[in-house]
VEXDREN-2710 file (C-alpha; in Angstrom, 1 decimal):
% VEXDREN-2710
k/r/px/py/pz
1/UNK/125.2/176.3/157.1
2/UNK/125.3/180.1/156.9
3/UNK/122.5/182.1/158.5
4/UNK/119.8/183.3/156.2
5/UNK/120.7/186.9/155.1
6/UNK/119.3/189.7/157.2
7/UNK/117.1/191.0/154.4
8/UNK/115.1/187.8/154.4
9/UNK/113.7/188.4/157.9
10/UNK/111.5/191.5/157.2
11/UNK/109.9/189.8/154.3
12/UNK/109.0/186.8/156.4
13/UNK/107.6/188.9/159.2
14/UNK/105.5/191.1/156.9
15/UNK/104.0/188.1/155.1
16/UNK/106.1/188.5/152.0
17/UNK/107.8/185.7/150.1
18/UNK/111.0/184.5/152.1
19/UNK/114.2/185.4/150.3
20/UNK/115.3/181.7/150.2
21/UNK/112.2/180.8/148.2
22/UNK/113.0/183.5/145.7
23/UNK/116.5/182.2/145.4
24/UNK/115.3/178.6/144.9
25/UNK/112.9/179.9/142.2
26/UNK/115.4/181.9/140.1
27/UNK/118.1/179.2/140.3
28/UNK/115.6/176.6/139.3
29/UNK/114.9/178.8/136.3
30/UNK/118.7/179.2/135.8
31/UNK/119.1/175.4/135.4
32/UNK/116.1/175.4/133.0
33/UNK/117.8/178.1/131.0
34/UNK/121.2/176.2/130.9
35/UNK/119.8/172.9/129.9
36/UNK/117.2/174.2/127.5
37/UNK/119.9/176.2/125.6
38/UNK/122.1/173.1/125.5
39/UNK/119.5/170.7/124.2
40/UNK/117.9/172.9/121.5
41/UNK/120.9/171.7/119.5
42/UNK/120.2/167.9/119.8
43/UNK/117.0/167.5/117.8
44/UNK/118.4/169.5/114.9
45/UNK/121.9/167.9/114.7
46/UNK/120.9/166.3/111.4
47/UNK/119.9/169.7/110.0
48/UNK/123.1/171.3/111.1
49/UNK/125.1/168.4/109.7
50/UNK/123.4/168.9/106.3
51/UNK/123.7/172.7/106.4
52/UNK/127.5/172.7/107.0
53/UNK/128.4/169.3/105.4
54/UNK/129.8/167.7/108.6
55/UNK/131.0/164.3/109.5
56/UNK/129.7/162.6/112.7
57/UNK/133.0/163.5/114.4
58/UNK/132.5/167.2/113.5
59/UNK/128.9/167.0/114.6
60/UNK/130.0/165.7/118.0
61/UNK/132.7/168.3/118.2
62/UNK/130.0/171.1/118.4
63/UNK/128.9/169.9/121.9
64/UNK/132.4/169.0/122.9
65/UNK/133.7/172.5/122.3
66/UNK/130.7/173.9/124.1
67/UNK/131.5/171.9/127.3
68/UNK/135.2/172.7/127.0
69/UNK/134.2/176.3/127.5
70/UNK/131.7/175.4/130.3
71/UNK/134.0/173.1/132.3
72/UNK/137.0/175.4/131.9
73/UNK/135.2/178.3/133.6
74/UNK/133.8/176.4/136.5
75/UNK/136.7/176.8/138.9
76/UNK/137.8/180.3/137.8
77/UNK/134.2/181.6/138.1
78/UNK/133.9/180.3/141.6
79/UNK/137.2/182.0/142.6
80/UNK/136.2/185.2/140.9
81/UNK/132.8/185.2/142.6
82/UNK/134.5/184.9/146.0
83/UNK/136.7/187.8/145.2
84/UNK/134.4/190.4/143.6
85/UNK/130.9/189.0/144.5
86/UNK/128.9/186.1/143.2
87/UNK/126.1/188.2/141.8
88/UNK/128.5/190.2/139.7
89/UNK/129.8/187.1/138.1
90/UNK/126.6/185.1/137.7
91/UNK/124.1/187.6/136.3
92/UNK/126.2/188.9/133.4
93/UNK/127.1/185.3/132.6
94/UNK/123.4/184.3/132.2
95/UNK/122.5/187.4/130.2
96/UNK/125.5/187.0/127.9
97/UNK/125.0/183.3/127.2
98/UNK/121.4/184.1/126.2
99/UNK/122.6/186.8/123.9
100/UNK/125.3/184.6/122.3
101/UNK/122.7/181.8/121.8
102/UNK/120.9/184.2/119.4
103/UNK/124.2/185.2/117.8
104/UNK/125.0/181.6/117.2
105/UNK/121.8/181.2/115.1
106/UNK/123.1/183.9/112.8
107/UNK/126.5/182.4/112.0
108/UNK/127.0/181.6/108.3
109/UNK/129.9/179.2/108.6
110/UNK/130.8/176.2/110.7
111/UNK/133.9/178.0/112.2
112/UNK/131.9/181.0/113.3
113/UNK/129.0/178.8/114.5
114/UNK/131.5/176.9/116.7
115/UNK/133.2/180.1/117.9
116/UNK/129.9/181.7/119.2
117/UNK/128.7/178.3/120.6
118/UNK/131.9/178.1/122.6
119/UNK/131.2/181.5/124.0
120/UNK/127.7/180.3/125.1
121/UNK/129.5/177.5/127.0
122/UNK/132.0/179.9/128.5
123/UNK/129.3/182.2/129.9
124/UNK/127.3/179.2/131.2
125/UNK/130.4/178.4/133.1
126/UNK/129.8/181.5/135.2
127/UNK/126.7/179.9/136.8
128/UNK/127.6/176.8/138.8
129/UNK/130.0/178.1/141.5
130/UNK/128.4/181.4/142.3
131/UNK/124.8/179.9/142.3
132/UNK/125.9/177.0/144.5
133/UNK/127.5/179.5/146.9
134/UNK/124.5/181.9/147.0
135/UNK/121.9/179.1/147.5
136/UNK/124.0/177.5/150.3
137/UNK/124.0/180.9/152.1
138/UNK/120.4/181.6/151.5
139/UNK/118.5/178.3/152.1
140/UNK/117.8/177.6/155.8
141/UNK/119.3/174.2/157.0
142/UNK/115.9/172.7/157.6
143/UNK/114.9/173.4/154.0
144/UNK/118.3/172.7/152.3
145/UNK/117.4/169.2/150.9
146/UNK/114.0/170.3/149.5
147/UNK/115.4/173.5/148.2
148/UNK/118.4/171.9/146.4
149/UNK/116.1/169.2/144.9
150/UNK/113.8/171.8/143.4
151/UNK/116.8/173.7/142.0
152/UNK/118.3/170.6/140.5
153/UNK/115.0/169.6/138.9
154/UNK/115.4/172.5/136.6
155/UNK/117.8/170.3/134.7
156/UNK/115.0/167.9/133.8
157/UNK/112.6/170.7/132.9
158/UNK/115.2/172.4/130.8
159/UNK/116.3/169.3/128.9
160/UNK/112.7/168.5/128.0
161/UNK/112.0/172.1/127.0
162/UNK/115.0/172.3/124.7
163/UNK/114.0/169.1/123.0
164/UNK/110.4/170.4/122.5
165/UNK/111.4/173.8/121.2
166/UNK/113.7/172.4/118.4
167/UNK/111.5/169.4/117.5
168/UNK/108.3/171.4/117.2
169/UNK/109.8/174.6/115.7
170/UNK/111.8/172.9/113.0
171/UNK/110.2/169.5/112.4
172/UNK/106.5/170.3/113.1
173/UNK/106.2/173.9/112.0
174/UNK/108.9/173.8/109.3
175/UNK/110.8/176.8/110.7
176/UNK/114.6/177.3/110.0
177/UNK/117.0/175.2/112.0
178/UNK/118.3/178.5/113.2
179/UNK/115.0/179.6/114.8
180/UNK/115.4/177.7/118.2
181/UNK/118.5/179.7/119.0
182/UNK/116.5/182.9/118.7
183/UNK/113.5/181.5/120.6
184/UNK/115.5/180.4/123.6
185/UNK/117.5/183.6/123.9
186/UNK/114.5/185.7/124.9
187/UNK/113.6/183.8/128.1
188/UNK/117.2/183.3/129.1
189/UNK/117.9/187.0/129.0
190/UNK/114.7/187.7/131.0
191/UNK/115.8/185.1/133.6
192/UNK/119.1/186.9/133.9
193/UNK/117.4/190.1/134.7
194/UNK/115.1/188.3/137.2
195/UNK/118.3/187.1/139.0
196/UNK/119.7/190.7/139.0
197/UNK/116.4/191.9/140.6
198/UNK/116.1/189.0/143.2
199/UNK/119.6/188.3/144.4
200/UNK/120.7/190.5/147.3
201/UNK/124.2/189.6/148.0
202/UNK/125.6/190.8/151.3
203/UNK/129.3/191.9/150.9
204/UNK/131.7/190.2/153.3
205/UNK/133.5/192.3/155.9
206/UNK/137.2/192.5/156.1
207/UNK/137.0/190.4/159.3
208/UNK/135.1/187.7/157.6
209/UNK/137.5/187.5/154.7
210/UNK/140.5/187.4/157.2
211/UNK/139.0/184.4/159.1
212/UNK/137.8/182.3/156.2
213/UNK/139.2/178.8/156.1
214/UNK/140.8/179.4/159.5
215/UNK/143.5/181.3/157.8
216/UNK/144.8/178.2/156.1
217/UNK/145.9/178.2/152.5
218/UNK/144.0/175.8/150.2
219/UNK/145.9/173.2/148.4
220/UNK/144.4/171.2/145.6
221/UNK/146.8/168.3/146.2
222/UNK/145.0/167.6/149.5
223/UNK/141.9/166.6/147.6
224/UNK/143.8/163.9/145.7
225/UNK/145.1/162.2/148.8
226/UNK/141.7/161.1/149.9
227/UNK/140.7/157.9/148.2
228/UNK/136.9/158.5/148.8
229/UNK/137.1/161.8/147.0
230/UNK/139.1/160.2/144.1
231/UNK/136.5/157.5/143.8
232/UNK/133.8/160.1/143.6
233/UNK/135.7/162.0/141.0
234/UNK/136.2/158.9/138.8
235/UNK/132.5/157.9/139.2
236/UNK/131.1/161.3/138.4
237/UNK/133.3/161.5/135.3
238/UNK/131.9/158.2/134.0
239/UNK/128.4/159.1/134.9
240/UNK/128.4/162.4/133.2
241/UNK/130.1/160.9/130.1
242/UNK/127.3/158.4/129.8
243/UNK/124.7/161.1/130.4
244/UNK/125.9/163.3/127.7
245/UNK/126.2/160.5/125.2
246/UNK/122.4/160.0/125.9
247/UNK/121.2/163.6/125.8
248/UNK/123.5/164.6/123.0
249/UNK/122.9/161.7/120.6
250/UNK/119.5/160.2/121.6
251/UNK/117.4/162.5/119.3
252/UNK/119.8/161.7/116.4
253/UNK/119.6/158.0/117.2
254/UNK/115.8/158.0/117.4
255/UNK/115.5/159.7/114.1
256/UNK/118.1/157.9/112.1
257/UNK/118.0/154.4/113.7
258/UNK/114.4/154.1/115.0
259/UNK/112.6/156.3/112.4
260/UNK/111.0/158.5/115.1
261/UNK/110.5/162.0/113.8
262/UNK/109.0/165.4/114.8
263/UNK/107.4/166.0/118.2
264/UNK/107.7/162.3/119.0
265/UNK/111.5/162.7/119.2
266/UNK/111.0/165.3/122.0
267/UNK/108.6/163.1/123.8
268/UNK/110.7/160.0/123.8
269/UNK/114.0/161.9/124.5
270/UNK/112.3/163.5/127.5
271/UNK/111.6/160.2/129.2
272/UNK/115.1/160.3/130.7
273/UNK/115.0/163.7/132.5
274/UNK/111.4/163.3/133.7
275/UNK/112.1/159.8/135.1
276/UNK/115.2/161.3/136.9
277/UNK/113.1/163.6/139.1
278/UNK/111.5/160.9/141.3
279/UNK/114.6/158.7/141.0
280/UNK/116.8/161.5/142.4
281/UNK/114.5/162.3/145.3
282/UNK/114.0/158.7/146.2
283/UNK/117.6/157.5/146.2
284/UNK/118.7/160.7/148.0
285/UNK/116.2/160.0/150.7
286/UNK/117.3/156.3/151.0
287/UNK/121.0/157.4/151.2
288/UNK/120.1/159.9/154.0
289/UNK/118.0/157.3/155.9
290/UNK/120.8/154.8/155.7
291/UNK/123.5/157.3/156.5
292/UNK/125.6/155.6/153.8
293/UNK/126.2/156.3/150.1
294/UNK/128.2/153.3/148.9
295/UNK/125.4/150.7/149.1
296/UNK/123.0/153.0/147.2
297/UNK/125.5/153.7/144.4
298/UNK/126.3/150.0/144.1
299/UNK/122.6/149.4/143.3
300/UNK/122.2/152.4/141.0
301/UNK/125.3/152.2/138.8
302/UNK/124.9/148.5/137.6
303/UNK/121.2/149.2/136.8
304/UNK/122.1/152.3/134.9
305/UNK/124.6/150.3/132.9
306/UNK/121.9/147.7/132.0
307/UNK/119.5/150.5/131.0
308/UNK/122.1/152.4/128.9
309/UNK/123.1/149.3/126.9
310/UNK/119.5/148.2/126.5
311/UNK/118.7/151.5/124.7
312/UNK/120.6/150.3/121.6
313/UNK/121.0/146.5/122.1
314/UNK/117.3/145.6/121.6
315/UNK/115.1/146.4/118.6
316/UNK/111.9/146.4/120.6
317/UNK/110.3/149.9/121.0
318/UNK/108.9/148.8/124.3
319/UNK/112.3/147.9/125.6
320/UNK/113.6/151.3/124.3
321/UNK/111.0/153.1/126.4
322/UNK/111.7/151.0/129.5
323/UNK/115.4/151.5/129.1
324/UNK/115.2/155.3/128.7
325/UNK/113.0/155.5/131.8
326/UNK/115.3/153.1/133.7
327/UNK/118.3/155.2/132.7
328/UNK/116.5/158.3/133.9
329/UNK/115.8/156.7/137.3
330/UNK/119.3/155.2/137.9
331/UNK/121.5/157.5/135.8
332/UNK/123.6/160.6/136.3
333/UNK/120.9/163.0/137.5
334/UNK/119.9/160.6/140.2
335/UNK/123.4/159.5/141.2
336/UNK/124.7/163.0/141.4
337/UNK/123.1/164.0/144.7
338/UNK/124.5/160.8/146.3
339/UNK/128.0/161.5/145.0
340/UNK/127.7/165.1/146.2
341/UNK/127.0/163.6/149.7
342/UNK/130.2/161.6/149.3
343/UNK/132.1/164.8/148.7
344/UNK/130.4/166.5/151.7
345/UNK/131.3/163.6/153.9
346/UNK/135.0/163.7/153.0
347/UNK/136.1/167.1/151.8
348/UNK/138.3/169.2/154.0
349/UNK/136.1/171.8/155.7
350/UNK/138.4/174.6/154.8
351/UNK/138.2/173.5/151.1
352/UNK/134.5/172.8/150.6
353/UNK/134.0/175.2/147.7
354/UNK/137.2/174.1/146.0
355/UNK/136.3/170.4/146.5
356/UNK/132.9/170.9/144.8
357/UNK/134.5/173.0/142.0
358/UNK/137.0/170.2/141.3
359/UNK/134.2/167.6/141.4
360/UNK/132.1/169.5/138.9
361/UNK/135.1/170.3/136.7
362/UNK/136.3/166.6/136.5
363/UNK/132.7/165.5/135.9
364/UNK/132.1/168.0/133.1
365/UNK/135.3/166.8/131.4
366/UNK/133.1/163.8/130.5
367/UNK/130.7/166.1/128.8
368/UNK/133.6/167.5/126.7
369/UNK/134.7/164.1/125.5
370/UNK/131.4/162.3/125.1
371/UNK/129.9/164.0/122.1
372/UNK/133.1/163.9/120.0
373/UNK/134.2/160.4/120.9
374/UNK/130.7/159.1/120.2
375/UNK/130.7/160.7/116.8
376/UNK/134.2/159.5/116.1
377/UNK/133.3/155.9/117.1
378/UNK/130.3/156.1/114.8
379/UNK/132.4/157.2/111.9
380/UNK/134.9/154.4/112.5
381/UNK/132.5/151.6/113.1
382/UNK/129.5/152.7/111.1
383/UNK/127.2/152.3/114.1
384/UNK/126.1/154.8/116.8
385/UNK/125.6/151.7/119.1
386/UNK/129.4/151.6/119.7
387/UNK/129.4/154.9/121.4
388/UNK/126.7/153.7/123.9
389/UNK/128.6/150.5/124.6
390/UNK/131.8/152.5/125.3
391/UNK/129.8/154.7/127.7
392/UNK/128.6/151.5/129.4
393/UNK/132.2/150.3/129.8
394/UNK/133.2/153.6/131.5
395/UNK/130.3/153.2/133.9
396/UNK/131.7/149.8/134.8
397/UNK/134.9/151.6/135.8
398/UNK/132.9/154.0/137.8
399/UNK/131.2/151.2/139.6
400/UNK/134.6/149.6/140.5
401/UNK/135.7/153.0/141.8
402/UNK/132.7/153.1/144.2
403/UNK/133.8/149.7/145.6
404/UNK/136.9/151.5/147.0
405/UNK/134.9/154.0/149.0
406/UNK/135.6/153.5/152.8
407/UNK/132.6/154.7/154.7
408/UNK/134.3/153.9/158.0
409/UNK/136.7/156.7/157.4
410/UNK/134.6/159.8/156.6
411/UNK/136.2/162.9/158.3
412/UNK/132.9/164.9/158.4
413/UNK/130.6/162.1/159.7
414/UNK/130.5/161.7/163.4
415/UNK/131.6/158.3/164.5
416/UNK/132.8/157.3/161.0
417/UNK/136.4/158.4/161.3
418/UNK/138.9/155.8/162.4
END
């Protein structure tokens, strides 16, 4: 782990707030901004469908095109951040995706709406790689688990916030379906400026750049020769696919299949991200205590399949609530830290950043496909349930992939390599 940057030390000695805490705070807010902007769309999908006269496939395409932009920029933004500076990539990206969120709300046609929403996704793609690099450099080793958990919890807060903004603004206060795009843009831009003020990136010297990766050239092909990494990539794809079926379509499902409306949609939909916070912390702790990831994943994934399918299989509202909470506890947000540990255990040390970039890119491909395929299956079968069952089937494949992880052969774990 890199040493905390020099400018942290005076603040700590003088009684000021340590730099790493500031970084954790702004990146927590960054994840809030990302997920709140994404999920303002979900409670108003029916309104957008009516406004533009869309099929369910076209409705799903809105989120798919967004994540196409986001996933496509993950690896390039990380490379660009390493070349010109992470702050120079990250801060403009946050400010611009906030601005284009507001612009999206102004668009009069479906094509223009899709085009600007794609740009929101593209500029969100500037966040992951640079923020991961900056937080890894800034957080001291003894605080890395807690700091990372706090940052990641921003996803849950943001998901819930986005649901509430749209549900209340449009369905409780009868504002235009365009209003949430304007509302969310203001705090996002302010968060971008907060990052500009807080982040103090230290430029790398020529000597540091020359000695990075031990002078070895990185090859992507190396990552696909390790069966543990391949298993993690397959699993995160299936987990993220299922997750985005849930967060993209659950508000629509609650309103059209269960008759839940207004602020209640936000409350019920938020059960998933809120349940994920304790689930994520607990299972990460268990995996660390055991020193193994595979047994934990083989408990979590089957339970997440049961919870996911139960959301639409049973008519009981009680079962629905329990299933949503169960999916939150065992689903993607909670399995992600354990899978990240699999990558850390197995990735070539001279290709750490690239390994995580590929991991996130492959995973987010699931977010590209999930909204559209779910809408397409709904159009074909006449039931949204089919999309949830398909997501459950992919999770079965992810579970099978985990079975092939060999924890006796982990290059970065002492005593595990054969």
